[in-house]
Every structure is written in C-alpha cells, then in structure tokens.
LUMDRENDO-695345 format. One record per residue: residue number from 1; x negated, y, z negated of N, C-alpha, C in turn. Coordinates in steps of 0.1 Angstrom, whole numbers. Layout:
// LUMDRENDO-695345
@pos: NUM	n_X: X	n_Y: Y	n_Z: Z	ca_X: X	ca_Y: Y	ca_Z: Z	c_X: X	c_Y: Y	c_Z: Z
...
// end
This chain:
// LUMDRENDO-695345
@pos: 1	n_X: -348	n_Y: 173	n_Z: -565	ca_X: -349	ca_Y: 168	ca_Z: -551	c_X: -336	c_Y: 162	c_Z: -547
@pos: 2	n_X: -331	n_Y: 167	n_Z: -535	ca_X: -318	ca_Y: 162	ca_Z: -530	c_X: -320	c_Y: 149	c_Z: -523
@pos: 3	n_X: -310	n_Y: 141	n_Z: -524	ca_X: -311	ca_Y: 128	ca_Z: -516	c_X: -305	c_Y: 130	c_Z: -503
@pos: 4	n_X: -311	n_Y: 125	n_Z: -493	ca_X: -306	ca_Y: 126	ca_Z: -479	c_X: -300	c_Y: 113	c_Z: -476
@pos: 5	n_X: -288	n_Y: 113	n_Z: -471	ca_X: -280	ca_Y: 101	ca_Z: -468	c_X: -282	c_Y: 98	c_Z: -453
@pos: 6	n_X: -287	n_Y: 87	n_Z: -450	ca_X: -290	ca_Y: 83	ca_Z: -437	c_X: -281	c_Y: 71	c_Z: -434
@pos: 7	n_X: -274	n_Y: 72	n_Z: -423	ca_X: -264	ca_Y: 61	ca_Z: -419	c_X: -270	c_Y: 54	c_Z: -407
@pos: 8	n_X: -274	n_Y: 42	n_Z: -408	ca_X: -278	ca_Y: 34	ca_Z: -397	c_X: -267	c_Y: 24	c_Z: -393
@pos: 9	n_X: -269	n_Y: 17	n_Z: -383	ca_X: -259	ca_Y: 7	ca_Z: -379	c_X: -258	c_Y: -4	c_Z: -389
@pos: 10	n_X: -269	n_Y: -8	n_Z: -396	ca_X: -269	ca_Y: -18	ca_Z: -406	c_X: -262	c_Y: -14	c_Z: -419
@pos: 11	n_X: -263	n_Y: 0	n_Z: -422	ca_X: -258	ca_Y: 4	ca_Z: -435	c_X: -245	c_Y: 12	c_Z: -434
@pos: 12	n_X: -240	n_Y: 15	n_Z: -422	ca_X: -227	ca_Y: 22	ca_Z: -420	c_X: -216	c_Y: 13	c_Z: -422
@pos: 13	n_X: -205	n_Y: 18	n_Z: -427	ca_X: -193	ca_Y: 10	ca_Z: -427	c_X: -186	c_Y: 11	c_Z: -414
@pos: 14	n_X: -177	n_Y: 2	n_Z: -410	ca_X: -170	ca_Y: 3	ca_Z: -397	c_X: -162	c_Y: 16	c_Z: -396
@pos: 15	n_X: -156	n_Y: 21	n_Z: -407	ca_X: -148	ca_Y: 33	ca_Z: -406	c_X: -157	c_Y: 45	c_Z: -402
@pos: 16	n_X: -169	n_Y: 46	n_Z: -407	ca_X: -178	ca_Y: 57	ca_Z: -404	c_X: -181	c_Y: 57	c_Z: -389
@pos: 17	n_X: -184	n_Y: 45	n_Z: -384	ca_X: -187	ca_Y: 44	ca_Z: -370	c_X: -175	c_Y: 47	c_Z: -361
@pos: 18	n_X: -164	n_Y: 43	n_Z: -365	ca_X: -151	ca_Y: 45	ca_Z: -358	c_X: -148	c_Y: 60	c_Z: -358
@pos: 19	n_X: -150	n_Y: 67	n_Z: -370	ca_X: -147	ca_Y: 81	ca_Z: -371	c_X: -157	c_Y: 89	c_Z: -362
@pos: 20	n_X: -170	n_Y: 84	n_Z: -362	ca_X: -180	ca_Y: 91	ca_Z: -354	c_X: -176	c_Y: 90	c_Z: -339
@pos: 21	n_X: -171	n_Y: 78	n_Z: -335	ca_X: -168	ca_Y: 76	ca_Z: -321	c_X: -156	c_Y: 84	c_Z: -317
@pos: 22	n_X: -146	n_Y: 85	n_Z: -326	ca_X: -134	ca_Y: 94	ca_Z: -323	c_X: -138	c_Y: 109	c_Z: -322
@pos: 23	n_X: -147	n_Y: 113	n_Z: -331	ca_X: -152	ca_Y: 127	ca_Z: -331	c_X: -160	c_Y: 130	c_Z: -318
@pos: 24	n_X: -168	n_Y: 120	n_Z: -314	ca_X: -175	ca_Y: 122	ca_Z: -301	c_X: -166	c_Y: 123	c_Z: -289
@pos: 25	n_X: -156	n_Y: 114	n_Z: -289	ca_X: -146	ca_Y: 115	ca_Z: -278	c_X: -138	c_Y: 128	c_Z: -278
@pos: 26	n_X: -134	n_Y: 133	n_Z: -290	ca_X: -127	ca_Y: 145	ca_Z: -291	c_X: -135	c_Y: 157	c_Z: -286
@pos: 27	n_X: -148	n_Y: 157	n_Z: -290	ca_X: -157	ca_Y: 168	ca_Z: -285	c_X: -158	c_Y: 167	c_Z: -270
@pos: 28	n_X: -160	n_Y: 156	n_Z: -265	ca_X: -162	ca_Y: 154	ca_Z: -250	c_X: -149	c_Y: 158	c_Z: -243
@pos: 29	n_X: -138	n_Y: 155	n_Z: -248	ca_X: -125	ca_Y: 159	ca_Z: -242	c_X: -124	c_Y: 174	c_Z: -242
@pos: 30	n_X: -127	n_Y: 180	n_Z: -253	ca_X: -126	ca_Y: 195	ca_Z: -254	c_X: -135	c_Y: 202	c_Z: -244
@pos: 31	n_X: -148	n_Y: 197	n_Z: -243	ca_X: -157	ca_Y: 203	ca_Z: -234	c_X: -152	c_Y: 201	c_Z: -220
@pos: 32	n_X: -148	n_Y: 189	n_Z: -216	ca_X: -143	ca_Y: 187	ca_Z: -203	c_X: -131	c_Y: 195	c_Z: -199
@pos: 33	n_X: -122	n_Y: 196	n_Z: -209	ca_X: -109	ca_Y: 204	ca_Z: -206	c_X: -112	c_Y: 219	c_Z: -204
@pos: 34	n_X: -123	n_Y: 224	n_Z: -210	ca_X: -126	ca_Y: 238	ca_Z: -209	c_X: -132	c_Y: 240	c_Z: -195
@pos: 35	n_X: -140	n_Y: 231	n_Z: -190	ca_X: -146	ca_Y: 233	ca_Z: -177	c_X: -139	c_Y: 227	c_Z: -165
@pos: 36	n_X: -128	n_Y: 220	n_Z: -167	ca_X: -120	ca_Y: 213	ca_Z: -157	c_X: -114	c_Y: 223	c_Z: -147
@pos: 37	n_X: -108	n_Y: 234	n_Z: -151	ca_X: -103	ca_Y: 244	ca_Z: -141	c_X: -113	c_Y: 249	c_Z: -132
@pos: 38	n_X: -126	n_Y: 249	n_Z: -136	ca_X: -137	ca_Y: 254	ca_Z: -127	c_X: -139	c_Y: 245	c_Z: -115
@pos: 39	n_X: -135	n_Y: 233	n_Z: -116	ca_X: -138	ca_Y: 223	ca_Z: -106	c_X: -126	c_Y: 218	c_Z: -99
@pos: 40	n_X: -118	n_Y: 227	n_Z: -95	ca_X: -105	ca_Y: 224	ca_Z: -87	c_X: -109	c_Y: 219	c_Z: -74
@pos: 41	n_X: -102	n_Y: 209	n_Z: -69	ca_X: -105	ca_Y: 203	ca_Z: -56	c_X: -99	c_Y: 211	c_Z: -45
@pos: 42	n_X: -105	n_Y: 211	n_Z: -33	ca_X: -100	ca_Y: 218	ca_Z: -22	c_X: -88	c_Y: 210	c_Z: -16
@pos: 43	n_X: -80	n_Y: 217	n_Z: -9	ca_X: -68	ca_Y: 211	ca_Z: -3	c_X: -73	c_Y: 201	c_Z: 8
@pos: 44	n_X: -68	n_Y: 189	n_Z: 8	ca_X: -71	ca_Y: 180	ca_Z: 19	c_X: -58	c_Y: 174	c_Z: 24
@pos: 45	n_X: -56	n_Y: 174	n_Z: 36	ca_X: -64	ca_Y: 179	ca_Z: 47	c_X: -60	c_Y: 193	c_Z: 51
@pos: 46	n_X: -69	n_Y: 201	n_Z: 55	ca_X: -66	ca_Y: 215	ca_Z: 59	c_X: -68	c_Y: 217	c_Z: 74
@pos: 47	n_X: -71	n_Y: 206	n_Z: 81	ca_X: -72	ca_Y: 206	ca_Z: 95	c_X: -67	c_Y: 192	c_Z: 100
@pos: 48	n_X: -64	n_Y: 190	n_Z: 113	ca_X: -59	ca_Y: 177	ca_Z: 118	c_X: -69	c_Y: 166	c_Z: 115
@pos: 49	n_X: -64	n_Y: 155	n_Z: 112	ca_X: -72	ca_Y: 143	ca_Z: 110	c_X: -70	c_Y: 133	c_Z: 121
@pos: 50	n_X: -82	n_Y: 128	n_Z: 126	ca_X: -82	ca_Y: 119	ca_Z: 137	c_X: -82	c_Y: 104	c_Z: 132
@pos: 51	n_X: -73	n_Y: 96	n_Z: 136	ca_X: -72	ca_Y: 82	ca_Z: 132	c_X: -76	c_Y: 74	c_Z: 144
@pos: 52	n_X: -88	n_Y: 68	n_Z: 144	ca_X: -93	ca_Y: 61	ca_Z: 155	c_X: -89	c_Y: 46	c_Z: 154
@pos: 53	n_X: -82	n_Y: 41	n_Z: 164	ca_X: -78	ca_Y: 27	ca_Z: 164	c_X: -87	c_Y: 20	c_Z: 174
@pos: 54	n_X: -94	n_Y: 9	n_Z: 169	ca_X: -103	ca_Y: 2	ca_Z: 178	c_X: -96	c_Y: -9	c_Z: 185
@pos: 55	n_X: -83	n_Y: -7	n_Z: 189	ca_X: -75	ca_Y: -17	ca_Z: 196	c_X: -68	c_Y: -10	c_Z: 207
@pos: 56	n_X: -63	n_Y: -17	n_Z: 218	ca_X: -56	ca_Y: -10	ca_Z: 229	c_X: -43	c_Y: -4	c_Z: 224
@pos: 57	n_X: -38	n_Y: 6	n_Z: 232	ca_X: -26	ca_Y: 12	ca_Z: 229	c_X: -14	c_Y: 2	c_Z: 231
@pos: 58	n_X: -4	n_Y: 3	n_Z: 223	ca_X: 8	ca_Y: -5	ca_Z: 225	c_X: 8	c_Y: -18	c_Z: 217
@pos: 59	n_X: -4	n_Y: -21	n_Z: 211	ca_X: -5	ca_Y: -33	ca_Z: 203	c_X: 0	c_Y: -31	c_Z: 188
@pos: 60	n_X: 1	n_Y: -42	n_Z: 180	ca_X: 6	ca_Y: -41	ca_Z: 167	c_X: -2	c_Y: -31	c_Z: 158
@pos: 61	n_X: -15	n_Y: -30	n_Z: 160	ca_X: -24	ca_Y: -21	ca_Z: 152	c_X: -20	c_Y: -7	c_Z: 156
@pos: 62	n_X: -19	n_Y: -4	n_Z: 169	ca_X: -16	ca_Y: 9	ca_Z: 173	c_X: -2	c_Y: 14	c_Z: 168
@pos: 63	n_X: 8	n_Y: 5	n_Z: 169	ca_X: 22	ca_Y: 9	ca_Z: 165	c_X: 22	c_Y: 11	c_Z: 150
@pos: 64	n_X: 15	n_Y: 2	n_Z: 142	ca_X: 14	ca_Y: 4	ca_Z: 128	c_X: 7	c_Y: 17	c_Z: 124
@pos: 65	n_X: -4	n_Y: 20	n_Z: 131	ca_X: -11	ca_Y: 33	ca_Z: 127	c_X: -2	c_Y: 45	c_Z: 131
@pos: 66	n_X: 5	n_Y: 44	n_Z: 141	ca_X: 14	ca_Y: 56	ca_Z: 145	c_X: 25	c_Y: 58	c_Z: 135
@pos: 67	n_X: 30	n_Y: 47	n_Z: 129	ca_X: 40	ca_Y: 48	ca_Z: 118	c_X: 33	c_Y: 55	c_Z: 106
@pos: 68	n_X: 21	n_Y: 50	n_Z: 102	ca_X: 14	ca_Y: 56	ca_Z: 91	c_X: 11	c_Y: 70	c_Z: 94
@pos: 69	n_X: 6	n_Y: 74	n_Z: 106	ca_X: 3	ca_Y: 87	ca_Z: 109	c_X: 15	c_Y: 96	c_Z: 108
@pos: 70	n_X: 27	n_Y: 92	n_Z: 112	ca_X: 39	ca_Y: 99	ca_Z: 111	c_X: 43	c_Y: 102	c_Z: 97
@pos: 71	n_X: 42	n_Y: 92	n_Z: 88	ca_X: 45	ca_Y: 94	ca_Z: 74	c_X: 35	c_Y: 103	c_Z: 67
@pos: 72	n_X: 22	n_Y: 102	n_Z: 71	ca_X: 12	ca_Y: 111	ca_Z: 65	c_X: 14	c_Y: 125	c_Z: 69
@pos: 73	n_X: 18	n_Y: 127	n_Z: 82	ca_X: 21	ca_Y: 140	ca_Z: 87	c_X: 32	c_Y: 147	c_Z: 80
@pos: 74	n_X: 43	n_Y: 140	n_Z: 77	ca_X: 54	ca_Y: 146	ca_Z: 70	c_X: 51	c_Y: 148	c_Z: 55
@pos: 75	n_X: 43	n_Y: 140	n_Z: 49	ca_X: 40	ca_Y: 142	ca_Z: 35	c_X: 30	c_Y: 153	c_Z: 33
@pos: 76	n_X: 20	n_Y: 154	n_Z: 41	ca_X: 9	ca_Y: 164	ca_Z: 39	c_X: 11	c_Y: 177	c_Z: 47
@pos: 77	n_X: 21	n_Y: 177	n_Z: 56	ca_X: 23	ca_Y: 188	ca_Z: 65	c_X: 11	c_Y: 192	c_Z: 73
@pos: 78	n_X: 4	n_Y: 182	n_Z: 78	ca_X: -8	ca_Y: 183	ca_Z: 86	c_X: -8	c_Y: 173	c_Z: 97
@pos: 79	n_X: -14	n_Y: 176	n_Z: 109	ca_X: -13	ca_Y: 166	ca_Z: 120	c_X: -23	c_Y: 155	c_Z: 118
@pos: 80	n_X: -18	n_Y: 143	n_Z: 121	ca_X: -27	ca_Y: 131	ca_Z: 121	c_X: -26	c_Y: 125	c_Z: 135
@pos: 81	n_X: -37	n_Y: 126	n_Z: 142	ca_X: -37	ca_Y: 122	ca_Z: 156	c_X: -43	c_Y: 108	c_Z: 158
@pos: 82	n_X: -35	n_Y: 99	n_Z: 164	ca_X: -40	ca_Y: 85	ca_Z: 167	c_X: -48	c_Y: 85	c_Z: 180
@pos: 83	n_X: -60	n_Y: 80	n_Z: 179	ca_X: -69	ca_Y: 80	ca_Z: 191	c_X: -73	c_Y: 65	c_Z: 193
@pos: 84	n_X: -69	n_Y: 59	n_Z: 204	ca_X: -72	ca_Y: 46	ca_Z: 207	c_X: -86	c_Y: 45	c_Z: 214
@pos: 85	n_X: -95	n_Y: 37	n_Z: 209	ca_X: -108	ca_Y: 35	ca_Z: 215	c_X: -111	c_Y: 20	c_Z: 215
@pos: 86	n_X: -105	n_Y: 13	n_Z: 224	ca_X: -108	ca_Y: -1	ca_Z: 225	c_X: -121	c_Y: -4	c_Z: 232
@pos: 87	n_X: -126	n_Y: -16	n_Z: 231	ca_X: -137	ca_Y: -20	ca_Z: 239	c_X: -148	c_Y: -25	c_Z: 230
@pos: 88	n_X: -155	n_Y: -35	n_Z: 235	ca_X: -167	ca_Y: -42	ca_Z: 229	c_X: -163	c_Y: -48	c_Z: 215
@pos: 89	n_X: -151	n_Y: -53	n_Z: 214	ca_X: -147	ca_Y: -59	ca_Z: 202	c_X: -146	c_Y: -49	c_Z: 190
@pos: 90	n_X: -142	n_Y: -37	n_Z: 193	ca_X: -141	ca_Y: -27	ca_Z: 182	c_X: -153	c_Y: -18	c_Z: 180
@pos: 91	n_X: -164	n_Y: -22	n_Z: 187	ca_X: -176	ca_Y: -14	ca_Z: 185	c_X: -175	c_Y: 0	c_Z: 190
@pos: 92	n_X: -168	n_Y: 2	n_Z: 201	ca_X: -167	ca_Y: 15	ca_Z: 207	c_X: -160	c_Y: 25	c_Z: 197
@pos: 93	n_X: -149	n_Y: 21	n_Z: 191	ca_X: -143	ca_Y: 29	ca_Z: 181	c_X: -151	c_Y: 31	c_Z: 169
@pos: 94	n_X: -158	n_Y: 21	n_Z: 164	ca_X: -167	ca_Y: 22	ca_Z: 153	c_X: -179	c_Y: 31	c_Z: 155
@pos: 95	n_X: -184	n_Y: 31	n_Z: 167	ca_X: -195	ca_Y: 39	ca_Z: 171	c_X: -191	c_Y: 54	c_Z: 172
@pos: 96	n_X: -179	n_Y: 56	n_Z: 177	ca_X: -173	ca_Y: 70	ca_Z: 178	c_X: -172	c_Y: 76	c_Z: 163
@pos: 97	n_X: -166	n_Y: 68	n_Z: 154	ca_X: -164	ca_Y: 73	ca_Z: 141	c_X: -178	c_Y: 74	c_Z: 134
@pos: 98	n_X: -187	n_Y: 65	n_Z: 136	ca_X: -200	ca_Y: 66	ca_Z: 130	c_X: -208	c_Y: 79	c_Z: 134
@pos: 99	n_X: -206	n_Y: 83	n_Z: 146	ca_X: -213	ca_Y: 95	ca_Z: 151	c_X: -205	c_Y: 108	c_Z: 149
@pos: 100	n_X: -193	n_Y: 107	n_Z: 143	ca_X: -185	ca_Y: 119	ca_Z: 140	c_X: -191	c_Y: 126	c_Z: 128
@pos: 101	n_X: -187	n_Y: 138	n_Z: 126	ca_X: -191	ca_Y: 146	ca_Z: 114	c_X: -186	c_Y: 139	c_Z: 101
@pos: 102	n_X: -195	n_Y: 137	n_Z: 91	ca_X: -191	ca_Y: 130	ca_Z: 79	c_X: -183	c_Y: 139	c_Z: 69
@pos: 103	n_X: -171	n_Y: 144	n_Z: 74	ca_X: -163	ca_Y: 153	ca_Z: 66	c_X: -150	c_Y: 146	c_Z: 61
@pos: 104	n_X: -147	n_Y: 134	n_Z: 65	ca_X: -135	ca_Y: 127	ca_Z: 61	c_X: -123	c_Y: 130	c_Z: 70
@pos: 105	n_X: -125	n_Y: 136	n_Z: 81	ca_X: -114	ca_Y: 139	ca_Z: 90	c_X: -114	c_Y: 130	c_Z: 103
@pos: 106	n_X: -122	n_Y: 120	n_Z: 103	ca_X: -122	ca_Y: 110	ca_Z: 113	c_X: -122	c_Y: 96	c_Z: 106
@pos: 107	n_X: -111	n_Y: 89	n_Z: 107	ca_X: -110	ca_Y: 76	ca_Z: 101	c_X: -108	c_Y: 65	c_Z: 111
@pos: 108	n_X: -112	n_Y: 53	n_Z: 107	ca_X: -112	ca_Y: 41	ca_Z: 116	c_X: -103	c_Y: 30	c_Z: 111
@pos: 109	n_X: -95	n_Y: 25	n_Z: 121	ca_X: -87	ca_Y: 13	ca_Z: 118	c_X: -93	c_Y: 2	c_Z: 127
@pos: 110	n_X: -99	n_Y: -8	n_Z: 121	ca_X: -105	ca_Y: -19	ca_Z: 129	c_X: -103	c_Y: -32	c_Z: 121
@pos: 111	n_X: -107	n_Y: -43	n_Z: 128	ca_X: -106	ca_Y: -56	ca_Z: 121	c_X: -118	c_Y: -58	c_Z: 112
@pos: 112	n_X: -117	n_Y: -69	n_Z: 105	ca_X: -128	ca_Y: -72	ca_Z: 96	c_X: -140	c_Y: -79	c_Z: 103
@pos: 113	n_X: -140	n_Y: -80	n_Z: 116	ca_X: -151	ca_Y: -86	ca_Z: 123	c_X: -163	c_Y: -76	c_Z: 124
@pos: 114	n_X: -161	n_Y: -64	n_Z: 120	ca_X: -172	ca_Y: -55	ca_Z: 120	c_X: -180	c_Y: -55	c_Z: 107
@pos: 115	n_X: -176	n_Y: -63	n_Z: 98	ca_X: -183	ca_Y: -63	ca_Z: 85	c_X: -195	c_Y: -73	c_Z: 86
@pos: 116	n_X: -205	n_Y: -71	n_Z: 78	ca_X: -217	ca_Y: -79	ca_Z: 78	c_X: -219	c_Y: -84	c_Z: 63
@pos: 117	n_X: -221	n_Y: -97	n_Z: 62	ca_X: -224	ca_Y: -102	ca_Z: 48	c_X: -239	c_Y: -103	c_Z: 47
@pos: 118	n_X: -244	n_Y: -97	n_Z: 37	ca_X: -259	ca_Y: -97	ca_Z: 34	c_X: -262	c_Y: -107	c_Z: 23
// end
C-alpha cells in the first residue's frame, strides 16, 4: 500500500507554500502571455474628441483646456475640439455630456460643485 502525502496549511513547510505560490504565478503568467496578443486594444482616439468646458469662453478654464487640447492634438495626431457650454452653474455642460454617446469621445471639464456626497 502506497502512502499518500497530503500537504495542508498546518503541515506544510513555508518553503513548500512559497514554491507552490511561485509555480502558480508562473503558470498564470504563461497563460496570460499566450492570450495577450489576442486582446490588443483599439487605437484611441480614432475620431475627433469633444472637450466640453462648463465655463464661459476666455476664462482660465477655457484657456487651460485649449492648451491641453493643443498638446493632446499634437501627441495623438487627432483633433480635440473645445466646446464651451456655460450656464446653470455648469449643469448645461454636464447635461450635454451626460446625454452624449458613452463612447469616451465627449469629455467634461467642470468644477467640483457638481459632485454629490452620499
């Protein structure tokens, strides 16, 4: 009759557990590296991005966003359009972005007054 060796947490040595952890990590890394090329991300952005500013044109937020949009345009070689939508304390711009398609091509710059603490 063969003896079966069972290793439980109480009876395992720390080296066995450590070895098993490294082996599990190695197997996970190998499996993920095999399937990683299958899940390549799409190029972003592949169409113009609208940056909605919930403040009037010519203010500090507008000027800052135009500088950011210019740098993003040169880095990504895609258009970033700044769209000013002031009114109702930023709610007009937030409402426009909330009703836009949820594809990541309409972004909002607003103050922290639109946040709600629950």
